[in-house]
CHARMM-style PDB file with segment names, atoms N, HN, CA, C and O in Angstrom:
ATOM      1  N   MET     1     -99.505 -63.180 -81.729  1.00  0.00      PROA
ATOM      2  CA  MET     1    -100.919 -62.658 -81.528  1.00  0.00      PROA
ATOM      3  C   MET     1    -101.326 -62.763 -83.565  1.00  0.00      PROA
ATOM      4  O   MET     1    -100.443 -62.892 -84.413  1.00  0.00      PROA
ATOM      5  N   LYS     2    -102.434 -62.690 -83.791  1.00  0.00      PROA
ATOM      6  HN  LYS     2    -103.151 -62.585 -83.102  1.00  0.00      PROA
ATOM      7  CA  LYS     2    -102.820 -62.976 -84.909  1.00  0.00      PROA
ATOM      8  C   LYS     2    -104.006 -61.778 -85.364  1.00  0.00      PROA
ATOM      9  O   LYS     2    -104.943 -61.508 -84.613  1.00  0.00      PROA
ATOM     10  N   MET     3    -103.870 -61.314 -86.299  1.00  0.00      PROA
ATOM     11  HN  MET     3    -103.108 -61.533 -86.909  1.00  0.00      PROA
ATOM     12  CA  MET     3    -104.455 -60.041 -86.720  1.00  0.00      PROA
ATOM     13  C   MET     3    -106.435 -60.396 -86.329  1.00  0.00      PROA
ATOM     14  O   MET     3    -106.925 -61.522 -86.413  1.00  0.00      PROA
ATOM     15  N   GLY     4    -107.127 -59.291 -85.977  1.00  0.00      PROA
ATOM     16  HN  GLY     4    -106.728 -58.376 -85.908  1.00  0.00      PROA
ATOM     17  CA  GLY     4    -108.413 -59.786 -85.712  1.00  0.00      PROA
ATOM     18  C   GLY     4    -108.853 -60.010 -84.681  1.00  0.00      PROA
ATOM     19  O   GLY     4    -110.015 -59.737 -84.380  1.00  0.00      PROA
ATOM     20  N   GLN     5    -107.829 -60.682 -83.736  1.00  0.00      PROA
ATOM     21  HN  GLN     5    -106.885 -60.904 -83.981  1.00  0.00      PROA
ATOM     22  CA  GLN     5    -108.075 -61.165 -82.265  1.00  0.00      PROA
ATOM     23  C   GLN     5    -108.692 -59.896 -81.501  1.00  0.00      PROA
ATOM     24  O   GLN     5    -108.560 -58.689 -81.702  1.00  0.00      PROA
ATOM     25  N   THR     6    -109.368 -60.576 -80.615  1.00  0.00      PROA
ATOM     26  HN  THR     6    -109.476 -61.557 -80.452  1.00  0.00      PROA
ATOM     27  CA  THR     6    -109.885 -59.294 -79.647  1.00  0.00      PROA
ATOM     28  C   THR     6    -108.881 -58.715 -78.727  1.00  0.00      PROA
ATOM     29  O   THR     6    -107.922 -59.391 -78.356  1.00  0.00      PROA
ATOM     30  N   TYR     7    -109.089 -57.297 -78.282  1.00  0.00      PROA
ATOM     31  HN  TYR     7    -109.869 -56.748 -78.584  1.00  0.00      PROA
ATOM     32  CA  TYR     7    -108.393 -56.708 -77.148  1.00  0.00      PROA
ATOM     33  C   TYR     7    -108.409 -57.895 -75.733  1.00  0.00      PROA
ATOM     34  O   TYR     7    -107.475 -57.991 -74.937  1.00  0.00      PROA
ATOM     35  N   VAL     8    -109.658 -58.699 -75.678  1.00  0.00      PROA
ATOM     36  HN  VAL     8    -110.417 -58.621 -76.325  1.00  0.00      PROA
ATOM     37  CA  VAL     8    -109.618 -59.499 -74.294  1.00  0.00      PROA
ATOM     38  C   VAL     8    -108.763 -60.693 -75.154  1.00  0.00      PROA
ATOM     39  O   VAL     8    -108.391 -61.342 -74.176  1.00  0.00      PROA
ATOM     40  N   GLU     9    -108.362 -61.212 -75.987  1.00  0.00      PROA
ATOM     41  HN  GLU     9    -108.664 -60.685 -76.781  1.00  0.00      PROA
ATOM     42  CA  GLU     9    -107.841 -62.699 -76.479  1.00  0.00      PROA
ATOM     43  C   GLU     9    -106.586 -62.041 -76.233  1.00  0.00      PROA
ATOM     44  O   GLU     9    -105.984 -62.536 -75.280  1.00  0.00      PROA
ATOM     45  N   VAL    10    -106.054 -61.159 -76.748  1.00  0.00      PROA
ATOM     46  HN  VAL    10    -106.543 -60.757 -77.522  1.00  0.00      PROA
ATOM     47  CA  VAL    10    -104.647 -60.715 -76.493  1.00  0.00      PROA
ATOM     48  C   VAL    10    -103.992 -60.585 -75.259  1.00  0.00      PROA
ATOM     49  O   VAL    10    -102.840 -60.929 -74.996  1.00  0.00      PROA
ATOM     50  N   ASN    11    -105.136 -59.861 -74.245  1.00  0.00      PROA
ATOM     51  HN  ASN    11    -106.072 -59.581 -74.459  1.00  0.00      PROA
ATOM     52  CA  ASN    11    -104.462 -59.467 -73.132  1.00  0.00      PROA
ATOM     53  C   ASN    11    -104.525 -61.063 -72.160  1.00  0.00      PROA
ATOM     54  O   ASN    11    -103.836 -61.105 -71.141  1.00  0.00      PROA
ATOM     55  N   LYS    12    -105.375 -62.314 -72.549  1.00  0.00      PROA
ATOM     56  HN  LYS    12    -105.935 -62.279 -73.376  1.00  0.00      PROA
ATOM     57  CA  LYS    12    -105.623 -63.696 -72.052  1.00  0.00      PROA
ATOM     58  C   LYS    12    -103.903 -64.203 -72.662  1.00  0.00      PROA
ATOM     59  O   LYS    12    -103.170 -64.880 -71.941  1.00  0.00      PROA
ATOM     60  N   ILE    13    -103.612 -63.885 -73.623  1.00  0.00      PROA
ATOM     61  HN  ILE    13    -104.207 -63.335 -74.208  1.00  0.00      PROA
ATOM     62  CA  ILE    13    -102.656 -64.688 -74.236  1.00  0.00      PROA
ATOM     63  C   ILE    13    -101.287 -64.370 -73.598  1.00  0.00      PROA
ATOM     64  O   ILE    13    -100.452 -65.247 -73.380  1.00  0.00      PROA
ATOM     65  N   ILE    14    -101.076 -62.845 -73.264  1.00  0.00      PROA
ATOM     66  HN  ILE    14    -101.755 -62.132 -73.442  1.00  0.00      PROA
ATOM     67  CA  ILE    14     -99.959 -61.910 -72.499  1.00  0.00      PROA
ATOM     68  C   ILE    14     -99.995 -62.386 -71.195  1.00  0.00      PROA
ATOM     69  O   ILE    14     -98.982 -62.847 -70.668  1.00  0.00      PROA
ATOM     70  N   GLY    15    -101.441 -62.296 -70.422  1.00  0.00      PROA
ATOM     71  HN  GLY    15    -102.264 -61.921 -70.850  1.00  0.00      PROA
ATOM     72  CA  GLY    15    -101.271 -62.714 -69.185  1.00  0.00      PROA
ATOM     73  C   GLY    15    -101.545 -61.203 -68.294  1.00  0.00      PROA
ATOM     74  O   GLY    15    -101.544 -61.221 -67.063  1.00  0.00      PROA
ATOM     75  N   GLY    16    -101.780 -59.896 -69.087  1.00  0.00      PROA
ATOM     76  HN  GLY    16    -101.781 -59.881 -70.087  1.00  0.00      PROA
ATOM     77  CA  GLY    16    -102.084 -58.763 -68.537  1.00  0.00      PROA
ATOM     78  C   GLY    16    -102.716 -58.022 -69.493  1.00  0.00      PROA
ATOM     79  O   GLY    16    -102.896 -58.302 -70.678  1.00  0.00      PROA
ATOM     80  N   SER    17    -103.156 -56.692 -68.648  1.00  0.00      PROA
ATOM     81  HN  SER    17    -103.010 -56.464 -67.685  1.00  0.00      PROA
ATOM     82  CA  SER    17    -103.789 -55.313 -69.644  1.00  0.00      PROA
ATOM     83  C   SER    17    -103.009 -54.302 -70.141  1.00  0.00      PROA
ATOM     84  O   SER    17    -103.677 -53.352 -70.548  1.00  0.00      PROA
ATOM     85  N   GLY    18    -101.624 -54.162 -70.265  1.00  0.00      PROA
ATOM     86  HN  GLY    18    -101.080 -54.934 -69.935  1.00  0.00      PROA
ATOM     87  CA  GLY    18    -100.763 -53.501 -70.649  1.00  0.00      PROA
ATOM     88  C   GLY    18    -101.293 -51.907 -70.277  1.00  0.00      PROA
ATOM     89  O   GLY    18    -102.192 -51.748 -69.452  1.00  0.00      PROA
ATOM     90  N   GLU    19    -100.598 -50.666 -71.020  1.00  0.00      PROA
ATOM     91  HN  GLU    19     -99.868 -50.795 -71.691  1.00  0.00      PROA
ATOM     92  CA  GLU    19    -100.841 -49.665 -70.571  1.00  0.00      PROA
ATOM     93  C   GLU    19    -101.191 -48.901 -71.871  1.00  0.00      PROA
ATOM     94  O   GLU    19    -100.408 -48.846 -72.820  1.00  0.00      PROA
ATOM     95  N   LEU    20    -102.638 -48.206 -71.862  1.00  0.00      PROA
ATOM     96  HN  LEU    20    -103.274 -48.251 -71.091  1.00  0.00      PROA
ATOM     97  CA  LEU    20    -103.247 -47.601 -72.780  1.00  0.00      PROA
ATOM     98  C   LEU    20    -102.583 -46.430 -73.041  1.00  0.00      PROA
ATOM     99  O   LEU    20    -102.492 -45.567 -72.167  1.00  0.00      PROA
ATOM    100  N   VAL    21    -101.895 -46.226 -74.620  1.00  0.00      PROA
ATOM    101  HN  VAL    21    -101.968 -46.926 -75.330  1.00  0.00      PROA
ATOM    102  CA  VAL    21    -101.170 -45.296 -74.668  1.00  0.00      PROA
ATOM    103  C   VAL    21    -101.684 -44.544 -75.971  1.00  0.00      PROA
ATOM    104  O   VAL    21    -100.949 -43.643 -76.375  1.00  0.00      PROA
ATOM    105  N   ALA    22    -102.645 -44.753 -76.555  1.00  0.00      PROA
ATOM    106  HN  ALA    22    -103.242 -45.485 -76.227  1.00  0.00      PROA
ATOM    107  CA  ALA    22    -103.301 -43.529 -77.500  1.00  0.00      PROA
ATOM    108  C   ALA    22    -104.979 -44.149 -77.836  1.00  0.00      PROA
ATOM    109  O   ALA    22    -105.447 -45.266 -77.613  1.00  0.00      PROA
ATOM    110  N   GLU    23    -105.587 -42.978 -78.424  1.00  0.00      PROA
ATOM    111  HN  GLU    23    -105.207 -42.070 -78.605  1.00  0.00      PROA
ATOM    112  CA  GLU    23    -106.591 -43.371 -78.522  1.00  0.00      PROA
ATOM    113  C   GLU    23    -107.334 -42.266 -79.515  1.00  0.00      PROA
ATOM    114  O   GLU    23    -107.319 -41.076 -79.200  1.00  0.00      PROA
ATOM    115  N   ALA    24    -108.161 -42.845 -81.060  1.00  0.00      PROA
ATOM    116  HN  ALA    24    -108.172 -43.812 -81.315  1.00  0.00      PROA
ATOM    117  CA  ALA    24    -108.455 -41.810 -81.309  1.00  0.00      PROA
ATOM    118  C   ALA    24    -109.978 -42.470 -82.144  1.00  0.00      PROA
ATOM    119  O   ALA    24    -110.294 -43.630 -82.406  1.00  0.00      PROA
ATOM    120  N   GLY    25    -110.724 -41.090 -82.404  1.00  0.00      PROA
ATOM    121  HN  GLY    25    -110.467 -40.147 -82.190  1.00  0.00      PROA
ATOM    122  CA  GLY    25    -112.082 -41.561 -82.736  1.00  0.00      PROA
ATOM    123  C   GLY    25    -112.981 -41.439 -81.361  1.00  0.00      PROA
ATOM    124  O   GLY    25    -112.534 -40.898 -80.350  1.00  0.00      PROA
ATOM    125  N   THR    26    -114.454 -42.068 -81.453  1.00  0.00      PROA
ATOM    126  HN  THR    26    -114.818 -42.507 -82.274  1.00  0.00      PROA
ATOM    127  CA  THR    26    -114.959 -42.071 -80.455  1.00  0.00      PROA
ATOM    128  C   THR    26    -115.487 -43.521 -79.904  1.00  0.00      PROA
ATOM    129  O   THR    26    -116.090 -44.157 -80.768  1.00  0.00      PROA
ATOM    130  N   LYS    27    -115.378 -44.149 -78.657  1.00  0.00      PROA
ATOM    131  HN  LYS    27    -114.888 -43.632 -77.955  1.00  0.00      PROA
ATOM    132  CA  LYS    27    -115.869 -45.177 -78.237  1.00  0.00      PROA
ATOM    133  C   LYS    27    -117.438 -45.602 -78.434  1.00  0.00      PROA
ATOM    134  O   LYS    27    -118.503 -45.051 -78.156  1.00  0.00      PROA
ATOM    135  N   GLY    28    -117.067 -46.869 -79.056  1.00  0.00      PROA
ATOM    136  HN  GLY    28    -116.202 -47.317 -79.282  1.00  0.00      PROA
ATOM    137  CA  GLY    28    -118.788 -47.210 -79.385  1.00  0.00      PROA
ATOM    138  C   GLY    28    -118.819 -47.094 -81.011  1.00  0.00      PROA
ATOM    139  O   GLY    28    -119.662 -47.808 -81.553  1.00  0.00      PROA
ATOM    140  N   GLU    29    -118.210 -46.487 -81.645  1.00  0.00      PROA
ATOM    141  HN  GLU    29    -117.526 -45.907 -81.205  1.00  0.00      PROA
ATOM    142  CA  GLU    29    -117.689 -46.455 -83.153  1.00  0.00      PROA
ATOM    143  C   GLU    29    -117.017 -47.406 -84.089  1.00  0.00      PROA
ATOM    144  O   GLU    29    -115.902 -47.868 -83.850  1.00  0.00      PROA
ATOM    145  N   LYS    30    -117.579 -47.637 -84.954  1.00  0.00      PROA
ATOM    146  HN  LYS    30    -118.485 -47.261 -85.148  1.00  0.00      PROA
ATOM    147  CA  LYS    30    -116.331 -48.743 -85.618  1.00  0.00      PROA
ATOM    148  C   LYS    30    -115.041 -48.299 -85.689  1.00  0.00      PROA
ATOM    149  O   LYS    30    -114.092 -49.062 -85.508  1.00  0.00      PROA
ATOM    150  N   SER    31    -114.869 -46.708 -86.027  1.00  0.00      PROA
ATOM    151  HN  SER    31    -115.640 -46.088 -86.175  1.00  0.00      PROA
ATOM    152  CA  SER    31    -113.600 -46.153 -86.305  1.00  0.00      PROA
ATOM    153  C   SER    31    -112.605 -46.285 -84.918  1.00  0.00      PROA
ATOM    154  O   SER    31    -111.386 -46.397 -84.781  1.00  0.00      PROA
ATOM    155  N   TYR    32    -113.850 -46.210 -83.882  1.00  0.00      PROA
ATOM    156  HN  TYR    32    -114.839 -46.119 -83.994  1.00  0.00      PROA
ATOM    157  CA  TYR    32    -112.561 -45.810 -82.405  1.00  0.00      PROA
ATOM    158  C   TYR    32    -111.322 -47.147 -82.449  1.00  0.00      PROA
ATOM    159  O   TYR    32    -111.375 -48.375 -82.522  1.00  0.00      PROA
ATOM    160  N   THR    33    -110.555 -46.418 -82.386  1.00  0.00      PROA
ATOM    161  HN  THR    33    -110.512 -45.420 -82.327  1.00  0.00      PROA
ATOM    162  CA  THR    33    -108.952 -47.095 -82.463  1.00  0.00      PROA
ATOM    163  C   THR    33    -108.444 -46.887 -81.502  1.00  0.00      PROA
ATOM    164  O   THR    33    -108.653 -45.708 -81.217  1.00  0.00      PROA
ATOM    165  N   PHE    34    -107.639 -47.539 -80.507  1.00  0.00      PROA
ATOM    166  HN  PHE    34    -107.470 -48.497 -80.738  1.00  0.00      PROA
ATOM    167  CA  PHE    34    -106.804 -47.391 -79.301  1.00  0.00      PROA
ATOM    168  C   PHE    34    -105.404 -48.738 -79.476  1.00  0.00      PROA
ATOM    169  O   PHE    34    -105.356 -49.881 -79.930  1.00  0.00      PROA
ATOM    170  N   GLY    35    -104.391 -47.750 -78.802  1.00  0.00      PROA
ATOM    171  HN  GLY    35    -104.430 -46.821 -78.434  1.00  0.00      PROA
ATOM    172  CA  GLY    35    -103.465 -48.595 -78.829  1.00  0.00      PROA
ATOM    173  C   GLY    35    -102.817 -48.904 -77.284  1.00  0.00      PROA
ATOM    174  O   GLY    35    -102.863 -47.963 -76.491  1.00  0.00      PROA
ATOM    175  N   TYR    36    -102.186 -50.243 -76.808  1.00  0.00      PROA
ATOM    176  HN  TYR    36    -102.148 -51.007 -77.452  1.00  0.00      PROA
ATOM    177  CA  TYR    36    -101.946 -50.554 -76.056  1.00  0.00      PROA
ATOM    178  C   TYR    36     -99.905 -50.921 -76.062  1.00  0.00      PROA
ATOM    179  O   TYR    36     -99.190 -51.476 -76.897  1.00  0.00      PROA
ATOM    180  N   LEU    37     -99.657 -50.394 -74.945  1.00  0.00      PROA
ATOM    181  HN  LEU    37    -100.238 -49.943 -74.267  1.00  0.00      PROA
ATOM    182  CA  LEU    37     -98.050 -50.832 -74.571  1.00  0.00      PROA
ATOM    183  C   LEU    37     -97.877 -52.025 -73.333  1.00  0.00      PROA
ATOM    184  O   LEU    37     -98.252 -51.916 -72.165  1.00  0.00      PROA
ATOM    185  N   TYR    38     -97.269 -53.056 -73.901  1.00  0.00      PROA
ATOM    186  HN  TYR    38     -96.964 -53.145 -74.850  1.00  0.00      PROA
ATOM    187  CA  TYR    38     -97.266 -53.973 -72.740  1.00  0.00      PROA
ATOM    188  C   TYR    38     -95.368 -54.351 -72.430  1.00  0.00      PROA
ATOM    189  O   TYR    38     -94.662 -54.870 -73.295  1.00  0.00      PROA
ATOM    190  N   LYS    39     -95.064 -54.107 -71.594  1.00  0.00      PROA
ATOM    191  HN  LYS    39     -95.637 -53.685 -70.892  1.00  0.00      PROA
ATOM    192  CA  LYS    39     -93.593 -54.241 -71.262  1.00  0.00      PROA
ATOM    193  C   LYS    39     -93.043 -55.563 -71.150  1.00  0.00      PROA
ATOM    194  O   LYS    39     -93.594 -56.363 -70.395  1.00  0.00      PROA
ATOM    195  N   GLY    40     -92.196 -55.837 -71.697  1.00  0.00      PROA
ATOM    196  HN  GLY    40     -91.748 -55.186 -72.310  1.00  0.00      PROA
ATOM    197  CA  GLY    40     -91.466 -57.109 -71.688  1.00  0.00      PROA
ATOM    198  C   GLY    40     -90.742 -57.708 -71.011  1.00  0.00      PROA
ATOM    199  O   GLY    40     -90.782 -57.324 -69.842  1.00  0.00      PROA
ATOM    200  N   GLU    41     -89.859 -58.749 -71.261  1.00  0.00      PROA
ATOM    201  HN  GLU    41     -89.826 -59.061 -72.211  1.00  0.00      PROA
ATOM    202  CA  GLU    41     -88.837 -59.126 -70.695  1.00  0.00      PROA
ATOM    203  C   GLU    41     -87.815 -59.624 -71.727  1.00  0.00      PROA
ATOM    204  O   GLU    41     -88.135 -59.990 -72.858  1.00  0.00      PROA
ATOM    205  N   GLY    42     -86.378 -59.609 -71.181  1.00  0.00      PROA
ATOM    206  HN  GLY    42     -86.118 -59.312 -70.262  1.00  0.00      PROA
ATOM    207  CA  GLY    42     -85.467 -60.072 -72.060  1.00  0.00      PROA
ATOM    208  C   GLY    42     -84.403 -59.472 -72.473  1.00  0.00      PROA
ATOM    209  O   GLY    42     -83.282 -59.980 -72.518  1.00  0.00      PROA
ATOM    210  N   SER    43     -84.796 -57.998 -72.902  1.00  0.00      PROA
ATOM    211  HN  SER    43     -85.707 -57.586 -72.866  1.00  0.00      PROA
ATOM    212  CA  SER    43     -83.673 -57.017 -72.929  1.00  0.00      PROA
ATOM    213  C   SER    43     -84.351 -55.499 -72.273  1.00  0.00      PROA
ATOM    214  O   SER    43     -85.517 -55.144 -72.099  1.00  0.00      PROA
ATOM    215  N   PRO    44     -83.108 -54.862 -72.031  1.00  0.00      PROA
ATOM    216  CA  PRO    44     -83.845 -53.423 -71.708  1.00  0.00      PROA
ATOM    217  C   PRO    44     -84.550 -53.016 -72.632  1.00  0.00      PROA
ATOM    218  O   PRO    44     -84.209 -53.314 -73.776  1.00  0.00      PROA
ATOM    219  N   GLY    45     -85.814 -52.166 -72.402  1.00  0.00      PROA
ATOM    220  HN  GLY    45     -86.090 -51.923 -71.472  1.00  0.00      PROA
ATOM    221  CA  GLY    45     -86.337 -51.611 -73.031  1.00  0.00      PROA
ATOM    222  C   GLY    45     -87.437 -52.526 -73.649  1.00  0.00      PROA
ATOM    223  O   GLY    45     -88.081 -51.903 -74.493  1.00  0.00      PROA
ATOM    224  N   ALA    46     -87.849 -53.816 -73.486  1.00  0.00      PROA
ATOM    225  HN  ALA    46     -87.326 -54.322 -72.800  1.00  0.00      PROA
ATOM    226  CA  ALA    46     -88.399 -54.780 -74.440  1.00  0.00      PROA
ATOM    227  C   ALA    46     -89.972 -54.319 -74.804  1.00  0.00      PROA
ATOM    228  O   ALA    46     -90.405 -53.613 -73.893  1.00  0.00      PROA
ATOM    229  N   ASN    47     -90.618 -54.451 -75.516  1.00  0.00      PROA
ATOM    230  HN  ASN    47     -90.267 -55.024 -76.256  1.00  0.00      PROA
ATOM    231  CA  ASN    47     -92.164 -54.209 -75.136  1.00  0.00      PROA
ATOM    232  C   ASN    47     -92.612 -54.562 -76.499  1.00  0.00      PROA
ATOM    233  O   ASN    47     -91.845 -54.626 -77.459  1.00  0.00      PROA
ATOM    234  N   ALA    48     -94.303 -54.865 -76.565  1.00  0.00      PROA
ATOM    235  HN  ALA    48     -94.927 -54.813 -75.785  1.00  0.00      PROA
ATOM    236  CA  ALA    48     -95.055 -54.641 -77.769  1.00  0.00      PROA
ATOM    237  C   ALA    48     -95.859 -54.037 -77.408  1.00  0.00      PROA
ATOM    238  O   ALA    48     -96.366 -53.888 -76.297  1.00  0.00      PROA
ATOM    239  N   ASN    49     -96.126 -53.437 -78.819  1.00  0.00      PROA
ATOM    240  HN  ASN    49     -95.714 -53.559 -79.722  1.00  0.00      PROA
ATOM    241  CA  ASN    49     -97.631 -52.367 -78.756  1.00  0.00      PROA
ATOM    242  C   ASN    49     -98.269 -52.859 -80.012  1.00  0.00      PROA
ATOM    243  O   ASN    49     -97.788 -53.250 -81.076  1.00  0.00      PROA
ATOM    244  N   PHE    50     -99.859 -52.685 -79.449  1.00  0.00      PROA
ATOM    245  HN  PHE    50    -100.249 -52.367 -78.585  1.00  0.00      PROA
ATOM    246  CA  PHE    50    -100.770 -53.439 -80.434  1.00  0.00      PROA
ATOM    247  C   PHE    50    -101.942 -52.498 -80.716  1.00  0.00      PROA
ATOM    248  O   PHE    50    -102.472 -52.079 -79.686  1.00  0.00      PROA
ATOM    249  N   ALA    51    -102.458 -52.079 -81.827  1.00  0.00      PROA
ATOM    250  HN  ALA    51    -102.028 -52.419 -82.664  1.00  0.00      PROA
ATOM    251  CA  ALA    51    -103.341 -51.312 -81.971  1.00  0.00      PROA
ATOM    252  C   ALA    51    -104.853 -52.178 -81.965  1.00  0.00      PROA
ATOM    253  O   ALA    51    -104.897 -53.395 -81.787  1.00  0.00      PROA
ATOM    254  N   PHE    52    -105.716 -51.570 -82.125  1.00  0.00      PROA
ATOM    255  HN  PHE    52    -105.681 -50.581 -82.269  1.00  0.00      PROA
ATOM    256  CA  PHE    52    -107.111 -52.766 -81.760  1.00  0.00      PROA
ATOM    257  C   PHE    52    -108.174 -50.877 -82.776  1.00  0.00      PROA
ATOM    258  O   PHE    52    -108.156 -49.654 -82.634  1.00  0.00      PROA
ATOM    259  N   GLN    53    -108.838 -51.864 -83.626  1.00  0.00      PROA
ATOM    260  HN  GLN    53    -108.853 -52.857 -83.741  1.00  0.00      PROA
ATOM    261  CA  GLN    53    -109.861 -50.999 -83.856  1.00  0.00      PROA
ATOM    262  C   GLN    53    -110.923 -51.391 -84.233  1.00  0.00      PROA
ATOM    263  O   GLN    53    -110.785 -52.121 -85.215  1.00  0.00      PROA
ATOM    264  N   ASP    54    -111.894 -51.268 -83.941  1.00  0.00      PROA
ATOM    265  HN  ASP    54    -112.006 -50.676 -83.144  1.00  0.00      PROA
ATOM    266  CA  ASP    54    -113.532 -51.770 -83.407  1.00  0.00      PROA
ATOM    267  C   ASP    54    -113.253 -52.929 -82.541  1.00  0.00      PROA
ATOM    268  O   ASP    54    -113.785 -54.003 -82.824  1.00  0.00      PROA
ATOM    269  N   GLY    55    -112.334 -52.814 -81.326  1.00  0.00      PROA
ATOM    270  HN  GLY    55    -111.902 -51.942 -81.096  1.00  0.00      PROA
ATOM    271  CA  GLY    55    -112.062 -54.237 -80.759  1.00  0.00      PROA
ATOM    272  C   GLY    55    -111.003 -55.055 -81.235  1.00  0.00      PROA
ATOM    273  O   GLY    55    -110.244 -55.705 -80.516  1.00  0.00      PROA
ATOM    274  N   ASN    56    -110.984 -55.005 -82.322  1.00  0.00      PROA
ATOM    275  HN  ASN    56    -111.600 -54.477 -82.906  1.00  0.00      PROA
ATOM    276  CA  ASN    56    -110.210 -56.331 -83.008  1.00  0.00      PROA
ATOM    277  C   ASN    56    -108.444 -55.729 -83.388  1.00  0.00      PROA
ATOM    278  O   ASN    56    -108.296 -54.557 -83.736  1.00  0.00      PROA
ATOM    279  N   LEU    57    -107.515 -56.449 -83.295  1.00  0.00      PROA
ATOM    280  HN  LEU    57    -107.636 -57.401 -83.013  1.00  0.00      PROA
ATOM    281  CA  LEU    57    -105.945 -56.280 -83.425  1.00  0.00      PROA
ATOM    282  C   LEU    57    -106.139 -55.800 -84.924  1.00  0.00      PROA
ATOM    283  O   LEU    57    -106.923 -56.340 -85.704  1.00  0.00      PROA
ATOM    284  N   VAL    58    -105.259 -54.631 -85.254  1.00  0.00      PROA
ATOM    285  HN  VAL    58    -104.622 -54.193 -84.620  1.00  0.00      PROA
ATOM    286  CA  VAL    58    -105.056 -54.246 -86.504  1.00  0.00      PROA
ATOM    287  C   VAL    58    -103.485 -54.032 -86.667  1.00  0.00      PROA
ATOM    288  O   VAL    58    -103.004 -54.260 -87.777  1.00  0.00      PROA
ATOM    289  N   THR    59    -102.704 -53.633 -85.693  1.00  0.00      PROA
ATOM    290  HN  THR    59    -103.094 -53.448 -84.791  1.00  0.00      PROA
ATOM    291  CA  THR    59    -101.549 -53.664 -85.695  1.00  0.00      PROA
ATOM    292  C   THR    59    -100.729 -54.171 -84.730  1.00  0.00      PROA
ATOM    293  O   THR    59    -101.174 -54.478 -83.624  1.00  0.00      PROA
ATOM    294  N   LYS    60     -99.618 -54.289 -85.016  1.00  0.00      PROA
ATOM    295  HN  LYS    60     -99.257 -54.039 -85.914  1.00  0.00      PROA
ATOM    296  CA  LYS    60     -98.536 -54.888 -84.189  1.00  0.00      PROA
ATOM    297  C   LYS    60     -97.044 -54.859 -84.152  1.00  0.00      PROA
ATOM    298  O   LYS    60     -96.291 -54.863 -85.126  1.00  0.00      PROA
ATOM    299  N   ALA    61     -96.735 -54.830 -82.920  1.00  0.00      PROA
ATOM    300  HN  ALA    61     -97.346 -54.827 -82.129  1.00  0.00      PROA
ATOM    301  CA  ALA    61     -94.807 -54.451 -83.078  1.00  0.00      PROA
ATOM    302  C   ALA    61     -94.064 -54.860 -81.943  1.00  0.00      PROA
ATOM    303  O   ALA    61     -94.343 -54.132 -80.991  1.00  0.00      PROA
ATOM    304  N   GLN    62     -93.430 -55.524 -81.727  1.00  0.00      PROA
ATOM    305  HN  GLN    62     -93.203 -56.115 -82.501  1.00  0.00      PROA
ATOM    306  CA  GLN    62     -92.358 -55.700 -80.983  1.00  0.00      PROA
ATOM    307  C   GLN    62     -90.768 -55.606 -80.800  1.00  0.00      PROA
ATOM    308  O   GLN    62     -90.053 -56.092 -81.677  1.00  0.00      PROA
ATOM    309  N   VAL    63     -90.307 -55.104 -79.885  1.00  0.00      PROA
ATOM    310  HN  VAL    63     -90.887 -54.709 -79.172  1.00  0.00      PROA
ATOM    311  CA  VAL    63     -88.851 -54.618 -79.825  1.00  0.00      PROA
ATOM    312  C   VAL    63     -88.447 -55.596 -78.664  1.00  0.00      PROA
ATOM    313  O   VAL    63     -89.291 -55.785 -77.789  1.00  0.00      PROA
ATOM    314  N   GLY    64     -87.194 -56.257 -78.570  1.00  0.00      PROA
ATOM    315  HN  GLY    64     -86.508 -56.103 -79.281  1.00  0.00      PROA
ATOM    316  CA  GLY    64     -86.177 -56.644 -77.619  1.00  0.00      PROA
ATOM    317  C   GLY    64     -86.894 -58.184 -77.326  1.00  0.00      PROA
ATOM    318  O   GLY    64     -86.079 -59.041 -76.985  1.00  0.00      PROA
ATOM    319  N   LEU    65     -88.224 -58.596 -77.415  1.00  0.00      PROA
ATOM    320  HN  LEU    65     -88.887 -57.900 -77.692  1.00  0.00      PROA
ATOM    321  CA  LEU    65     -88.584 -59.519 -77.116  1.00  0.00      PROA
ATOM    322  C   LEU    65     -88.069 -60.986 -77.682  1.00  0.00      PROA
ATOM    323  O   LEU    65     -87.723 -61.191 -78.845  1.00  0.00      PROA
ATOM    324  N   LYS    66     -88.085 -61.755 -76.846  1.00  0.00      PROA
ATOM    325  HN  LYS    66     -88.366 -61.589 -75.901  1.00  0.00      PROA
ATOM    326  CA  LYS    66     -87.936 -63.531 -77.458  1.00  0.00      PROA
ATOM    327  C   LYS    66     -88.681 -64.205 -77.437  1.00  0.00      PROA
ATOM    328  OT1 LYS    66     -88.493 -65.346 -77.859  1.00  0.00      PROA
TER     329      LYS     66
END
């Protein structure tokens, strides 16, 4: 994933929609931020977390994914 990609683009690459785990702000406003957790394979607890602001990727983190 690359910073600035849209939520739709990230879902297409991953092949699923993940689980909404955080929201801040008001939908429709530029400052609206939301976070999704995607469960992974490879090791116990493998996952990736992505935060989107104004619909674009602003942070990403992964644990135990290969």
